[in-house]
C-alpha positions, 0 to 999 in steps of 0.5 A, spaced: 680 974 545 680 971 552 686 967 554 686 960 552 689 954 550 689 953 543 690 946 540 691 943 533 693 936 531 697 935 525 701 929 522 699 925 529 702 931 533 698 935 538 700 942 539 697 946 545 699 953 545 698 958 551 695 964 549 695 970 553 699 975 550 697 981 554 701 978 560 706 974 557 702 968 556 701 967 564 696 962 566 689 964 568 685 959 573 681 957 567 687 955 563 689 951 569 683 948 569 682 946 562 689 942 562 687 936 565 681 935 560 684 937 554 690 932 555 685 927 557 682 928 550 689 927 546 691 921 550 684 918 548 685 920 541 689 914 537 691 919 531 695 923 537 702 920 538 706 926 541 704 933 544 708 939 543 707 945 548 709 952 547 707 959 548 704 964 543 709 969 540 716 970 543 714 968 550 713 961 553 709 962 559 711 967 565 707 963 570 701 964 573 697 970 572 698 973 579 691 976 580 689 969 581 693 969 587 689 974 591 683 970 593 686 963 595 693 962 593 692 955 596 687 954 591 691 957 585 697 953 587 692 946 587 690 948 580 697 949 577 699 942 581 693 938 578 695 941 571 702 939 572 701 932 574 696 931 568 702 933 563 707 929 567 702 923 566 700 924 559 702 917 556 705 919 550 711 923 548 711 930 550 716 936 548 716 943 551 718 948 545 720 954 549 722 961 547 723 967 551 720 967 559 719 960 562 718 962 569 714 960 575 708 956 573 711 956 566 717 952 568 712 947 572 709 946 566 715 945 562 719 941 567 713 936 567 714 935 559 718 929 557 723 933 553 724 941 553 727 944 547 729 952 547 731 958 543 737 962 544 735 967 548 730 964 553 730 965 560 728 960 566 726 961 573 722 958 579 720 964 583 715 962 589 721 966 593 719 972 590 711 971 593 713 967 599 709 961 596 711 954 598 713 951 592 709 944 592 713 938 594 711 934 587 714 940 583 720 940 587 722 933 587 721 933 579 725 939 579 731 936 583 730 930 578 732 934 572 737 939 575 740 936 581 739 938 588 744 944 588 741 947 582 734 946 584 736 950 591 739 955 587 733 956 583 728 956 589 732 960 594 734 966 589 728 966 584 734 968 579 733 967 572 738 963 568 739 963 560 738 957 556 745 955 555 746 955 563 739 951 563 742 946 558 748 945 562 744 944 568 739 939 564 733 943 565 733 943 557 735 938 552 737 942 546 738 950 545 737 952 538 739 958 534 734 964 534 729 962 528 730 955 528 726 952 534 720 951 530 723 947 524 727 943 529 721 941 533 717 939 527 723 935 525 724 931 531 716 930 532 716 927 525 722 922 528 717 921 535 711 919 531 715 914 527 717 910 533 714 904 537 709 907 541 710 901 545 717 902 547 716 909 548 710 908 553 714 903 557 720 907 557 716 913 560 714 909 565 720 906 567 724 913 566 719 916 571 720 911 576 715 906 576 717 899 578 711 895 578 710 894 571 715 889 568 711 884 567 705 888 564 710 891 559 713 884 557 706 881 556 704 887 552 711 886 548 709 879 547 702 880 544 703 886 540 708 883 535 712 890 534 718 886 536 718 882 530 715 887 525 721 892 527 726 886 526 723 884 519 723 892 517 730 893 519 732 887 515 727 889 509 730 896 509 723 899 510 719 903 515 716 899 520 708 898 521 708 898 529 701 896 531 701 897 538 698 904 541 696 907 547 689 904 550 683 908 550 680 909 556 672 908 557 
């Protein structure tokens, strides 16, 4: 089977699986190109309330398929950045479920997700220094926002791999699970995500990502949606809330 991004939607959660097992799920040019289109489809689907990105088998993603760098490294890097930016801009909660290697372009994709859960034994690395590549400015800033300047420099300067516990301490991952427990925890947590207010999540995502010009917009959305009244009523009545606001579909 050709390298590809497999995907499915179950219980309001879209799962995207990086599949290229012959090269530890390295991303080909075609796979990078498919990311923005696939995410646009899920962003416009009201049945999707959260997205999980993972790799097939025991590896998340070992980065870009190096054979794609032989022709035009700049073009290959541009494809990776566009995929990363599309993932970062996805308007619903995103979670990277990480086993094994999460390296290079794989780390770019994981960093662009809102949250990262890793299995014990996972390894993380940002490796452009091995290839003489200038890491993109946007990717560098995103890495710094997660782990701080010192750890970002450590990773970028050395291209060394760090284990899941160090990644947890640095802020690169949010939870580390024992071997065999990652899938269960991701399913449990995404059930929580899809039960919560999409209005709260969408506004919080923009604010946390640094948007500073949308306060009035989100205040208006909150007033018009009725979600606050529903949330309070559900709390007082001891029932699950039925929130009505959803991410607007484009077009």
